[in-house]
N, CA, C and O atoms as a Maestro MAE file, in Angstrom:
{
 s_m_m2io_version
 :::
 2.0.0
}

f_m_ct {
 s_m_title
 :::
 protein
 m_atom[332] {
  # First column is atom index #
  i_m_mmod_type
  r_m_x_coord
  r_m_y_coord
  r_m_z_coord
  i_m_residue_number
  s_m_chain_name
  s_m_pdb_residue_name
  s_m_pdb_atom_name
  i_m_atomic_number
  :::
  1 25 88.293 92.101 109.255 1 A "MET " " N  " 7
  2 3 88.703 91.597 107.963 1 A "MET " " CA " 6
  3 2 88.691 92.752 106.956 1 A "MET " " C  " 6
  4 15 87.728 93.515 106.880 1 A "MET " " O  " 8
  5 25 89.738 92.861 106.215 2 A "THR " " N  " 7
  6 3 89.829 93.896 105.190 2 A "THR " " CA " 6
  7 2 89.081 93.438 103.942 2 A "THR " " C  " 6
  8 15 89.199 92.287 103.523 2 A "THR " " O  " 8
  9 25 88.315 94.347 103.355 3 A "THR " " N  " 7
  10 3 87.549 93.995 102.160 3 A "THR " " CA " 6
  11 2 88.265 94.498 100.913 3 A "THR " " C  " 6
  12 15 89.157 95.343 100.991 3 A "THR " " O  " 8
  13 25 87.868 93.973 99.776 4 A "LEU " " N  " 7
  14 3 88.426 94.396 98.502 4 A "LEU " " CA " 6
  15 2 88.174 95.885 98.287 4 A "LEU " " C  " 6
  16 15 89.060 96.604 97.825 4 A "LEU " " O  " 8
  17 25 86.978 96.348 98.616 5 A "ASP " " N  " 7
  18 3 86.680 97.774 98.451 5 A "ASP " " CA " 6
  19 2 87.593 98.645 99.313 5 A "ASP " " C  " 6
  20 15 88.032 99.709 98.877 5 A "ASP " " O  " 8
  21 25 87.874 98.198 100.522 6 A "GLU " " N  " 7
  22 3 88.776 98.969 101.382 6 A "GLU " " CA " 6
  23 2 90.178 99.048 100.783 6 A "GLU " " C  " 6
  24 15 90.807 100.105 100.791 6 A "GLU " " O  " 8
  25 25 90.652 97.935 100.270 7 A "ILE " " N  " 7
  26 3 91.968 97.913 99.633 7 A "ILE " " CA " 6
  27 2 91.980 98.819 98.414 7 A "ILE " " C  " 6
  28 15 92.920 99.591 98.223 7 A "ILE " " O  " 8
  29 25 90.943 98.730 97.585 8 A "LEU " " N  " 7
  30 3 90.869 99.577 96.396 8 A "LEU " " CA " 6
  31 2 90.798 101.051 96.778 8 A "LEU " " C  " 6
  32 15 91.410 101.888 96.115 8 A "LEU " " O  " 8
  33 25 90.066 101.378 97.830 9 A "ASN " " N  " 7
  34 3 89.985 102.775 98.288 9 A "ASN " " CA " 6
  35 2 91.344 103.276 98.773 9 A "ASN " " C  " 6
  36 15 91.721 104.413 98.489 9 A "ASN " " O  " 8
  37 25 92.078 102.440 99.500 10 A "GLU " " N  " 7
  38 3 93.414 102.833 99.955 10 A "GLU " " CA " 6
  39 2 94.345 103.075 98.769 10 A "GLU " " C  " 6
  40 15 95.101 104.046 98.750 10 A "GLU " " O  " 8
  41 25 94.282 102.192 97.794 11 A "ILE " " N  " 7
  42 3 95.129 102.355 96.612 11 A "ILE " " CA " 6
  43 2 94.726 103.607 95.845 11 A "ILE " " C  " 6
  44 15 95.589 104.332 95.349 11 A "ILE " " O  " 8
  45 25 93.431 103.868 95.742 12 A "GLU " " N  " 7
  46 3 92.973 105.073 95.033 12 A "GLU " " CA " 6
  47 2 93.427 106.331 95.763 12 A "GLU " " C  " 6
  48 15 93.790 107.317 95.122 12 A "GLU " " O  " 8
  49 25 93.412 106.312 97.092 13 A "THR " " N  " 7
  50 3 93.901 107.455 97.865 13 A "THR " " CA " 6
  51 2 95.381 107.698 97.564 13 A "THR " " C  " 6
  52 15 95.801 108.836 97.359 13 A "THR " " O  " 8
  53 25 96.154 106.635 97.542 14 A "ALA " " N  " 7
  54 3 97.585 106.761 97.223 14 A "ALA " " CA " 6
  55 2 97.777 107.261 95.796 14 A "ALA " " C  " 6
  56 15 98.670 108.067 95.535 14 A "ALA " " O  " 8
  57 25 96.942 106.787 94.869 15 A "ARG " " N  " 7
  58 3 97.041 107.215 93.472 15 A "ARG " " CA " 6
  59 2 96.742 108.709 93.345 15 A "ARG " " C  " 6
  60 15 97.419 109.428 92.610 15 A "ARG " " O  " 8
  61 25 95.718 109.164 94.070 16 A "GLN " " N  " 7
  62 3 95.372 110.587 94.031 16 A "GLN " " CA " 6
  63 2 96.508 111.436 94.608 16 A "GLN " " C  " 6
  64 15 96.801 112.516 94.093 16 A "GLN " " O  " 8
  65 25 97.143 110.952 95.670 17 A "MET " " N  " 7
  66 3 98.280 111.672 96.239 17 A "MET " " CA " 6
  67 2 99.416 111.747 95.222 17 A "MET " " C  " 6
  68 15 100.056 112.789 95.079 17 A "MET " " O  " 8
  69 25 99.665 110.654 94.522 18 A "ALA " " N  " 7
  70 3 100.729 110.635 93.512 18 A "ALA " " CA " 6
  71 2 100.423 111.612 92.390 18 A "ALA " " C  " 6
  72 15 101.326 112.275 91.880 18 A "ALA " " O  " 8
  73 25 99.164 111.705 92.003 19 A "ILE " " N  " 7
  74 3 98.771 112.650 90.950 19 A "ILE " " CA " 6
  75 2 99.018 114.081 91.434 19 A "ILE " " C  " 6
  76 15 99.601 114.896 90.719 19 A "ILE " " O  " 8
  77 25 98.569 114.373 92.657 20 A "GLU " " N  " 7
  78 3 98.727 115.718 93.212 20 A "GLU " " CA " 6
  79 2 100.196 116.106 93.362 20 A "GLU " " C  " 6
  80 15 100.559 117.268 93.177 20 A "GLU " " O  " 8
  81 25 101.034 115.134 93.698 21 A "GLU " " N  " 7
  82 3 102.459 115.403 93.894 21 A "GLU " " CA " 6
  83 2 103.256 115.249 92.595 21 A "GLU " " C  " 6
  84 15 104.484 115.333 92.597 21 A "GLU " " O  " 8
  85 25 102.545 115.023 91.490 22 A "ARG " " N  " 7
  86 3 103.164 114.871 90.171 22 A "ARG " " CA " 6
  87 2 104.238 113.776 90.160 22 A "ARG " " C  " 6
  88 15 105.375 113.990 89.738 22 A "ARG " " O  " 8
  89 25 103.833 112.607 90.637 23 A "LYS " " N  " 7
  90 3 104.728 111.448 90.667 23 A "LYS " " CA " 6
  91 2 104.106 110.355 89.800 23 A "LYS " " C  " 6
  92 15 103.419 109.466 90.303 23 A "LYS " " O  " 8
  93 25 104.356 110.433 88.487 24 A "PRO " " N  " 7
  94 3 103.687 109.503 87.572 24 A "PRO " " CA " 6
  95 2 104.014 108.035 87.823 24 A "PRO " " C  " 6
  96 15 103.154 107.178 87.626 24 A "PRO " " O  " 8
  97 25 105.224 107.728 88.249 25 A "THR " " N  " 7
  98 3 105.570 106.325 88.494 25 A "THR " " CA " 6
  99 2 104.722 105.755 89.625 25 A "THR " " C  " 6
  100 15 104.220 104.635 89.529 25 A "THR " " O  " 8
  101 25 104.565 106.526 90.693 26 A "ALA " " N  " 7
  102 3 103.738 106.068 91.813 26 A "ALA " " CA " 6
  103 2 102.281 105.949 91.384 26 A "ALA " " C  " 6
  104 15 101.587 105.030 91.819 26 A "ALA " " O  " 8
  105 25 101.806 106.860 90.540 27 A "MET " " N  " 7
  106 3 100.423 106.801 90.054 27 A "MET " " CA " 6
  107 2 100.215 105.540 89.224 27 A "MET " " C  " 6
  108 15 99.204 104.852 89.369 27 A "MET " " O  " 8
  109 25 101.175 105.241 88.358 28 A "ILE " " N  " 7
  110 3 101.064 104.044 87.520 28 A "ILE " " CA " 6
  111 2 101.098 102.786 88.385 28 A "ILE " " C  " 6
  112 15 100.339 101.848 88.139 28 A "ILE " " O  " 8
  113 25 101.962 102.755 89.388 29 A "GLN " " N  " 7
  114 3 102.032 101.594 90.272 29 A "GLN " " CA " 6
  115 2 100.702 101.369 90.994 29 A "GLN " " C  " 6
  116 15 100.244 100.234 91.126 29 A "GLN " " O  " 8
  117 25 100.089 102.456 91.457 30 A "ALA " " N  " 7
  118 3 98.796 102.331 92.135 30 A "ALA " " CA " 6
  119 2 97.724 101.859 91.161 30 A "ALA " " C  " 6
  120 15 96.890 101.023 91.509 30 A "ALA " " O  " 8
  121 25 97.744 102.389 89.945 31 A "SER " " N  " 7
  122 3 96.762 101.967 88.939 31 A "SER " " CA " 6
  123 2 96.952 100.496 88.593 31 A "SER " " C  " 6
  124 15 95.976 99.764 88.430 31 A "SER " " O  " 8
  125 25 98.197 100.064 88.481 32 A "MET " " N  " 7
  126 3 98.468 98.656 88.171 32 A "MET " " CA " 6
  127 2 98.030 97.750 89.322 32 A "MET " " C  " 6
  128 15 97.540 96.645 89.089 32 A "MET " " O  " 8
  129 25 98.202 98.209 90.550 33 A "ALA " " N  " 7
  130 3 97.757 97.413 91.698 33 A "ALA " " CA " 6
  131 2 96.252 97.199 91.636 33 A "ALA " " C  " 6
  132 15 95.765 96.097 91.890 33 A "ALA " " O  " 8
  133 25 95.508 98.266 91.295 34 A "LYS " " N  " 7
  134 3 94.059 98.137 91.165 34 A "LYS " " CA " 6
  135 2 93.715 97.187 90.018 34 A "LYS " " C  " 6
  136 15 92.826 96.345 90.152 34 A "LYS " " O  " 8
  137 25 94.413 97.320 88.901 35 A "ALA " " N  " 7
  138 3 94.151 96.457 87.749 35 A "ALA " " CA " 6
  139 2 94.378 94.992 88.114 35 A "ALA " " C  " 6
  140 15 93.591 94.127 87.730 35 A "ALA " " O  " 8
  141 25 95.443 94.712 88.848 36 A "LYS " " N  " 7
  142 3 95.728 93.332 89.249 36 A "LYS " " CA " 6
  143 2 94.651 92.786 90.169 36 A "LYS " " C  " 6
  144 15 94.207 91.649 90.006 36 A "LYS " " O  " 8
  145 25 94.224 93.599 91.146 37 A "LEU " " N  " 7
  146 3 93.185 93.141 92.067 37 A "LEU " " CA " 6
  147 2 91.877 92.827 91.344 37 A "LEU " " C  " 6
  148 15 91.137 91.926 91.740 37 A "LEU " " O  " 8
  149 25 91.602 93.581 90.281 38 A "LEU " " N  " 7
  150 3 90.356 93.385 89.542 38 A "LEU " " CA " 6
  151 2 90.510 92.432 88.354 38 A "LEU " " C  " 6
  152 15 89.549 92.193 87.621 38 A "LEU " " O  " 8
  153 25 91.710 91.891 88.163 39 A "GLY " " N  " 7
  154 3 91.939 90.935 87.084 39 A "GLY " " CA " 6
  155 2 92.095 91.562 85.720 39 A "GLY " " C  " 6
  156 15 92.062 90.853 84.715 39 A "GLY " " O  " 8
  157 25 92.263 92.869 85.653 40 A "LEU " " N  " 7
  158 3 92.386 93.550 84.360 40 A "LEU " " CA " 6
  159 2 93.793 93.487 83.791 40 A "LEU " " C  " 6
  160 15 94.000 93.859 82.636 40 A "LEU " " O  " 8
  161 25 94.760 93.030 84.564 41 A "ASP " " N  " 7
  162 3 96.138 92.966 84.094 41 A "ASP " " CA " 6
  163 2 96.367 91.817 83.115 41 A "ASP " " C  " 6
  164 15 97.437 91.717 82.515 41 A "ASP " " O  " 8
  165 25 95.377 90.961 82.954 42 A "LYS " " N  " 7
  166 3 95.514 89.819 82.067 42 A "LYS " " CA " 6
  167 2 94.868 90.073 80.706 42 A "LYS " " C  " 6
  168 15 94.737 89.160 79.891 42 A "LYS " " O  " 8
  169 25 94.465 91.321 80.470 43 A "GLY " " N  " 7
  170 3 93.820 91.639 79.208 43 A "GLY " " CA " 6
  171 2 92.396 91.136 79.150 43 A "GLY " " C  " 6
  172 15 91.777 91.126 78.086 43 A "GLY " " O  " 8
  173 25 91.874 90.718 80.288 44 A "ASP " " N  " 7
  174 3 90.533 90.162 80.366 44 A "ASP " " CA " 6
  175 2 89.637 91.171 81.066 44 A "ASP " " C  " 6
  176 15 90.115 92.012 81.827 44 A "ASP " " O  " 8
  177 25 88.350 91.088 80.810 45 A "THR " " N  " 7
  178 3 87.413 91.936 81.546 45 A "THR " " CA " 6
  179 2 87.074 91.252 82.856 45 A "THR " " C  " 6
  180 15 87.599 90.177 83.147 45 A "THR " " O  " 8
  181 25 86.224 91.845 83.630 46 A "LEU " " N  " 7
  182 3 85.857 91.280 84.924 46 A "LEU " " CA " 6
  183 2 84.978 90.053 84.733 46 A "LEU " " C  " 6
  184 15 83.750 90.147 84.740 46 A "LEU " " O  " 8
  185 25 85.617 88.905 84.562 47 A "THR " " N  " 7
  186 3 84.876 87.658 84.379 47 A "THR " " CA " 6
  187 2 85.331 86.654 85.423 47 A "THR " " C  " 6
  188 15 86.439 86.742 85.951 47 A "THR " " O  " 8
  189 25 84.476 85.718 85.705 48 A "ILE " " N  " 7
  190 3 84.814 84.652 86.644 48 A "ILE " " CA " 6
  191 2 85.361 83.484 85.842 48 A "ILE " " C  " 6
  192 15 84.741 83.041 84.875 48 A "ILE " " O  " 8
  193 25 86.503 82.994 86.239 49 A "LYS " " N  " 7
  194 3 87.119 81.852 85.561 49 A "LYS " " CA " 6
  195 2 86.614 80.572 86.217 49 A "LYS " " C  " 6
  196 15 86.567 80.468 87.442 49 A "LYS " " O  " 8
  197 25 86.239 79.606 85.395 50 A "HIS " " N  " 7
  198 3 85.749 78.336 85.909 50 A "HIS " " CA " 6
  199 2 86.907 77.488 86.417 50 A "HIS " " C  " 6
  200 15 88.025 77.576 85.909 50 A "HIS " " O  " 8
  201 25 86.629 76.674 87.415 51 A "ASN " " N  " 7
  202 3 87.591 75.754 88.011 51 A "ASN " " CA " 6
  203 2 88.745 76.450 88.715 51 A "ASN " " C  " 6
  204 15 89.780 75.827 88.950 51 A "ASN " " O  " 8
  205 25 88.597 77.720 89.057 52 A "GLU " " N  " 7
  206 3 89.618 78.417 89.826 52 A "GLU " " CA " 6
  207 2 88.988 78.870 91.140 52 A "GLU " " C  " 6
  208 15 87.893 79.432 91.140 52 A "GLU " " O  " 8
  209 25 89.669 78.631 92.257 53 A "PRO " " N  " 7
  210 3 89.099 79.068 93.529 53 A "PRO " " CA " 6
  211 2 89.054 80.586 93.598 53 A "PRO " " C  " 6
  212 15 89.925 81.252 93.037 53 A "PRO " " O  " 8
  213 25 88.060 81.144 94.272 54 A "PRO " " N  " 7
  214 3 87.993 82.607 94.381 54 A "PRO " " CA " 6
  215 2 89.144 83.139 95.222 54 A "PRO " " C  " 6
  216 15 89.570 82.503 96.186 54 A "PRO " " O  " 8
  217 25 89.637 84.301 94.850 55 A "VAL " " N  " 7
  218 3 90.701 84.941 95.608 55 A "VAL " " CA " 6
  219 2 90.097 85.651 96.819 55 A "VAL " " C  " 6
  220 15 90.662 85.610 97.912 55 A "VAL " " O  " 8
  221 25 88.955 86.297 96.623 56 A "PHE " " N  " 7
  222 3 88.273 87.009 97.701 56 A "PHE " " CA " 6
  223 2 86.844 86.480 97.809 56 A "PHE " " C  " 6
  224 15 86.189 86.220 96.799 56 A "PHE " " O  " 8
  225 25 86.379 86.328 99.019 57 A "ASN " " N  " 7
  226 3 84.994 85.956 99.257 57 A "ASN " " CA " 6
  227 2 84.432 86.987 100.223 57 A "ASN " " C  " 6
  228 15 84.335 86.740 101.425 57 A "ASN " " O  " 8
  229 25 84.058 88.163 99.679 58 A "ILE " " N  " 7
  230 3 83.655 89.287 100.514 58 A "ILE " " CA " 6
  231 2 82.378 89.913 99.987 58 A "ILE " " C  " 6
  232 15 81.975 89.681 98.847 58 A "ILE " " O  " 8
  233 25 81.757 90.700 100.827 59 A "GLN " " N  " 7
  234 3 80.610 91.488 100.416 59 A "GLN " " CA " 6
  235 2 81.101 92.905 100.167 59 A "GLN " " C  " 6
  236 15 81.825 93.449 101.001 59 A "GLN " " O  " 8
  237 25 80.732 93.524 99.048 60 A "PRO " " N  " 7
  238 3 81.210 94.880 98.782 60 A "PRO " " CA " 6
  239 2 80.669 95.885 99.792 60 A "PRO " " C  " 6
  240 15 79.534 95.772 100.255 60 A "PRO " " O  " 8
  241 25 81.499 96.866 100.123 61 A "VAL " " N  " 7
  242 3 81.086 97.930 101.024 61 A "VAL " " CA " 6
  243 2 80.166 98.879 100.282 61 A "VAL " " C  " 6
  244 15 79.156 99.330 100.822 61 A "VAL " " O  " 8
  245 25 80.521 99.180 99.039 62 A "ARG " " N  " 7
  246 3 79.656 100.000 98.201 62 A "ARG " " CA " 6
  247 2 79.706 99.421 96.797 62 A "ARG " " C  " 6
  248 15 80.721 98.864 96.378 62 A "ARG " " O  " 8
  249 25 78.639 99.552 96.098 63 A "THR " " N  " 7
  250 3 78.562 99.044 94.737 63 A "THR " " CA " 6
  251 2 79.163 100.065 93.791 63 A "THR " " C  " 6
  252 15 78.847 101.254 93.847 63 A "THR " " O  " 8
  253 25 80.037 99.578 92.920 64 A "LEU " " N  " 7
  254 3 80.593 100.465 91.908 64 A "LEU " " CA " 6
  255 2 79.531 100.769 90.871 64 A "LEU " " C  " 6
  256 15 78.776 99.889 90.460 64 A "LEU " " O  " 8
  257 25 79.482 102.008 90.457 65 A "THR " " N  " 7
  258 3 78.549 102.359 89.403 65 A "THR " " CA " 6
  259 2 79.155 101.960 88.065 65 A "THR " " C  " 6
  260 15 80.358 101.714 87.973 65 A "THR " " O  " 8
  261 25 78.345 101.897 87.056 66 A "GLU " " N  " 7
  262 3 78.832 101.555 85.725 66 A "GLU " " CA " 6
  263 2 79.865 102.584 85.267 66 A "GLU " " C  " 6
  264 15 80.842 102.237 84.603 66 A "GLU " " O  " 8
  265 25 79.645 103.850 85.624 67 A "LEU " " N  " 7
  266 3 80.606 104.902 85.265 67 A "LEU " " CA " 6
  267 2 81.944 104.659 85.952 67 A "LEU " " C  " 6
  268 15 82.989 104.827 85.324 67 A "LEU " " O  " 8
  269 25 81.940 104.263 87.242 68 A "ASP " " N  " 7
  270 3 83.177 103.942 87.950 68 A "ASP " " CA " 6
  271 2 83.928 102.826 87.227 68 A "ASP " " C  " 6
  272 15 85.136 102.917 87.013 68 A "ASP " " O  " 8
  273 25 83.205 101.779 86.857 69 A "LYS " " N  " 7
  274 3 83.822 100.641 86.178 69 A "LYS " " CA " 6
  275 2 84.406 101.055 84.837 69 A "LYS " " C  " 6
  276 15 85.524 100.672 84.493 69 A "LYS " " O  " 8
  277 25 83.647 101.835 84.086 70 A "GLN " " N  " 7
  278 3 84.128 102.274 82.771 70 A "GLN " " CA " 6
  279 2 85.346 103.173 82.909 70 A "GLN " " C  " 6
  280 15 86.301 103.050 82.141 70 A "GLN " " O  " 8
  281 25 85.318 104.084 83.891 71 A "GLU " " N  " 7
  282 3 86.444 104.988 84.097 71 A "GLU " " CA " 6
  283 2 87.694 104.196 84.477 71 A "GLU " " C  " 6
  284 15 88.768 104.427 83.923 71 A "GLU " " O  " 8
  285 25 87.557 103.263 85.421 72 A "PHE " " N  " 7
  286 3 88.719 102.490 85.829 72 A "PHE " " CA " 6
  287 2 89.228 101.611 84.692 72 A "PHE " " C  " 6
  288 15 90.436 101.499 84.485 72 A "PHE " " O  " 8
  289 25 88.321 100.995 83.964 73 A "GLU " " N  " 7
  290 3 88.741 100.140 82.859 73 A "GLU " " CA " 6
  291 2 89.521 100.951 81.826 73 A "GLU " " C  " 6
  292 15 90.531 100.475 81.307 73 A "GLU " " O  " 8
  293 25 89.073 102.161 81.524 74 A "GLN " " N  " 7
  294 3 89.776 103.020 80.572 74 A "GLN " " CA " 6
  295 2 91.165 103.385 81.081 74 A "GLN " " C  " 6
  296 15 92.140 103.334 80.331 74 A "GLN " " O  " 8
  297 25 91.255 103.756 82.367 75 A "ILE " " N  " 7
  298 3 92.554 104.103 82.956 75 A "ILE " " CA " 6
  299 2 93.469 102.897 82.939 75 A "ILE " " C  " 6
  300 15 94.642 103.011 82.586 75 A "ILE " " O  " 8
  301 25 92.940 101.734 83.319 76 A "ALA " " N  " 7
  302 3 93.753 100.523 83.343 76 A "ALA " " CA " 6
  303 2 94.276 100.173 81.956 76 A "ALA " " C  " 6
  304 15 95.433 99.778 81.812 76 A "ALA " " O  " 8
  305 25 93.438 100.313 80.941 77 A "LYS " " N  " 7
  306 3 93.876 100.024 79.567 77 A "LYS " " CA " 6
  307 2 94.978 100.982 79.136 77 A "LYS " " C  " 6
  308 15 95.941 100.570 78.490 77 A "LYS " " O  " 8
  309 25 94.843 102.264 79.491 78 A "GLU " " N  " 7
  310 3 95.860 103.253 79.147 78 A "GLU " " CA " 6
  311 2 97.182 102.934 79.830 78 A "GLU " " C  " 6
  312 15 98.250 103.021 79.223 78 A "GLU " " O  " 8
  313 25 97.093 102.561 81.112 79 A "VAL " " N  " 7
  314 3 98.314 102.240 81.859 79 A "VAL " " CA " 6
  315 2 98.950 100.981 81.300 79 A "VAL " " C  " 6
  316 15 100.166 100.931 81.115 79 A "VAL " " O  " 8
  317 25 98.150 99.972 81.030 80 A "LEU " " N  " 7
  318 3 98.694 98.713 80.498 80 A "LEU " " CA " 6
  319 2 99.315 98.906 79.117 80 A "LEU " " C  " 6
  320 15 100.252 98.195 78.755 80 A "LEU " " O  " 8
  321 25 98.808 99.850 78.355 81 A "ALA " " N  " 7
  322 3 99.381 100.124 77.038 81 A "ALA " " CA " 6
  323 2 100.772 100.743 77.147 81 A "ALA " " C  " 6
  324 15 101.556 100.690 76.199 81 A "ALA " " O  " 8
  325 25 101.077 101.330 78.309 82 A "MET " " N  " 7
  326 3 102.384 101.960 78.514 82 A "MET " " CA " 6
  327 2 103.479 100.944 78.850 82 A "MET " " C  " 6
  328 15 104.666 101.238 78.704 82 A "MET " " O  " 8
  329 25 103.084 99.760 79.297 83 A "VAL " " N  " 7
  330 3 104.109 98.777 79.733 83 A "VAL " " CA " 6
  331 2 104.334 97.713 78.711 83 A "VAL " " C  " 6
  332 15 105.155 96.820 78.920 83 A "VAL " " O  " 8
  :::
 }
 m_bond[331] {
  # First column is bond index #
  i_m_from
  i_m_to
  i_m_order
  :::
  1 1 2 1
  2 2 3 1
  3 3 4 2
  4 3 5 1
  5 5 6 1
  6 6 7 1
  7 7 8 2
  8 7 9 1
  9 9 10 1
  10 10 11 1
  11 11 12 2
  12 11 13 1
  13 13 14 1
  14 14 15 1
  15 15 16 2
  16 15 17 1
  17 17 18 1
  18 18 19 1
  19 19 20 2
  20 19 21 1
  21 21 22 1
  22 22 23 1
  23 23 24 2
  24 23 25 1
  25 25 26 1
  26 26 27 1
  27 27 28 2
  28 27 29 1
  29 29 30 1
  30 30 31 1
  31 31 32 2
  32 31 33 1
  33 33 34 1
  34 34 35 1
  35 35 36 2
  36 35 37 1
  37 37 38 1
  38 38 39 1
  39 39 40 2
  40 39 41 1
  41 41 42 1
  42 42 43 1
  43 43 44 2
  44 43 45 1
  45 45 46 1
  46 46 47 1
  47 47 48 2
  48 47 49 1
  49 49 50 1
  50 50 51 1
  51 51 52 2
  52 51 53 1
  53 53 54 1
  54 54 55 1
  55 55 56 2
  56 55 57 1
  57 57 58 1
  58 58 59 1
  59 59 60 2
  60 59 61 1
  61 61 62 1
  62 62 63 1
  63 63 64 2
  64 63 65 1
  65 65 66 1
  66 66 67 1
  67 67 68 2
  68 67 69 1
  69 69 70 1
  70 70 71 1
  71 71 72 2
  72 71 73 1
  73 73 74 1
  74 74 75 1
  75 75 76 2
  76 75 77 1
  77 77 78 1
  78 78 79 1
  79 79 80 2
  80 79 81 1
  81 81 82 1
  82 82 83 1
  83 83 84 2
  84 83 85 1
  85 85 86 1
  86 86 87 1
  87 87 88 2
  88 87 89 1
  89 89 90 1
  90 90 91 1
  91 91 92 2
  92 91 93 1
  93 93 94 1
  94 94 95 1
  95 95 96 2
  96 95 97 1
  97 97 98 1
  98 98 99 1
  99 99 100 2
  100 99 101 1
  101 101 102 1
  102 102 103 1
  103 103 104 2
  104 103 105 1
  105 105 106 1
  106 106 107 1
  107 107 108 2
  108 107 109 1
  109 109 110 1
  110 110 111 1
  111 111 112 2
  112 111 113 1
  113 113 114 1
  114 114 115 1
  115 115 116 2
  116 115 117 1
  117 117 118 1
  118 118 119 1
  119 119 120 2
  120 119 121 1
  121 121 122 1
  122 122 123 1
  123 123 124 2
  124 123 125 1
  125 125 126 1
  126 126 127 1
  127 127 128 2
  128 127 129 1
  129 129 130 1
  130 130 131 1
  131 131 132 2
  132 131 133 1
  133 133 134 1
  134 134 135 1
  135 135 136 2
  136 135 137 1
  137 137 138 1
  138 138 139 1
  139 139 140 2
  140 139 141 1
  141 141 142 1
  142 142 143 1
  143 143 144 2
  144 143 145 1
  145 145 146 1
  146 146 147 1
  147 147 148 2
  148 147 149 1
  149 149 150 1
  150 150 151 1
  151 151 152 2
  152 151 153 1
  153 153 154 1
  154 154 155 1
  155 155 156 2
  156 155 157 1
  157 157 158 1
  158 158 159 1
  159 159 160 2
  160 159 161 1
  161 161 162 1
  162 162 163 1
  163 163 164 2
  164 163 165 1
  165 165 166 1
  166 166 167 1
  167 167 168 2
  168 167 169 1
  169 169 170 1
  170 170 171 1
  171 171 172 2
  172 171 173 1
  173 173 174 1
  174 174 175 1
  175 175 176 2
  176 175 177 1
  177 177 178 1
  178 178 179 1
  179 179 180 2
  180 179 181 1
  181 181 182 1
  182 182 183 1
  183 183 184 2
  184 183 185 1
  185 185 186 1
  186 186 187 1
  187 187 188 2
  188 187 189 1
  189 189 190 1
  190 190 191 1
  191 191 192 2
  192 191 193 1
  193 193 194 1
  194 194 195 1
  195 195 196 2
  196 195 197 1
  197 197 198 1
  198 198 199 1
  199 199 200 2
  200 199 201 1
  201 201 202 1
  202 202 203 1
  203 203 204 2
  204 203 205 1
  205 205 206 1
  206 206 207 1
  207 207 208 2
  208 207 209 1
  209 209 210 1
  210 210 211 1
  211 211 212 2
  212 211 213 1
  213 213 214 1
  214 214 215 1
  215 215 216 2
  216 215 217 1
  217 217 218 1
  218 218 219 1
  219 219 220 2
  220 219 221 1
  221 221 222 1
  222 222 223 1
  223 223 224 2
  224 223 225 1
  225 225 226 1
  226 226 227 1
  227 227 228 2
  228 227 229 1
  229 229 230 1
  230 230 231 1
  231 231 232 2
  232 231 233 1
  233 233 234 1
  234 234 235 1
  235 235 236 2
  236 235 237 1
  237 237 238 1
  238 238 239 1
  239 239 240 2
  240 239 241 1
  241 241 242 1
  242 242 243 1
  243 243 244 2
  244 243 245 1
  245 245 246 1
  246 246 247 1
  247 247 248 2
  248 247 249 1
  249 249 250 1
  250 250 251 1
  251 251 252 2
  252 251 253 1
  253 253 254 1
  254 254 255 1
  255 255 256 2
  256 255 257 1
  257 257 258 1
  258 258 259 1
  259 259 260 2
  260 259 261 1
  261 261 262 1
  262 262 263 1
  263 263 264 2
  264 263 265 1
  265 265 266 1
  266 266 267 1
  267 267 268 2
  268 267 269 1
  269 269 270 1
  270 270 271 1
  271 271 272 2
  272 271 273 1
  273 273 274 1
  274 274 275 1
  275 275 276 2
  276 275 277 1
  277 277 278 1
  278 278 279 1
  279 279 280 2
  280 279 281 1
  281 281 282 1
  282 282 283 1
  283 283 284 2
  284 283 285 1
  285 285 286 1
  286 286 287 1
  287 287 288 2
  288 287 289 1
  289 289 290 1
  290 290 291 1
  291 291 292 2
  292 291 293 1
  293 293 294 1
  294 294 295 1
  295 295 296 2
  296 295 297 1
  297 297 298 1
  298 298 299 1
  299 299 300 2
  300 299 301 1
  301 301 302 1
  302 302 303 1
  303 303 304 2
  304 303 305 1
  305 305 306 1
  306 306 307 1
  307 307 308 2
  308 307 309 1
  309 309 310 1
  310 310 311 1
  311 311 312 2
  312 311 313 1
  313 313 314 1
  314 314 315 1
  315 315 316 2
  316 315 317 1
  317 317 318 1
  318 318 319 1
  319 319 320 2
  320 319 321 1
  321 321 322 1
  322 322 323 1
  323 323 324 2
  324 323 325 1
  325 325 326 1
  326 326 327 1
  327 327 328 2
  328 327 329 1
  329 329 330 1
  330 330 331 1
  331 331 332 2
  :::
 }
}
């Protein structure tokens, strides 16, 4: 079974490749994919919505640090401001 962390890691790998190859559209697409998976594309923070079934029911492979969360949230906000 694929976990959310595995998917996010794959997307981050693709995003890093896009950055290295100077392909901003691909980088933005990867960032938006991460934002959607984490629910940040709705202008909301990472909150659980009541009366909605969970999309993923998984155990994290590694715990994100607060710095990781803050960094991603900042990047996601910057990307969302562009669209």
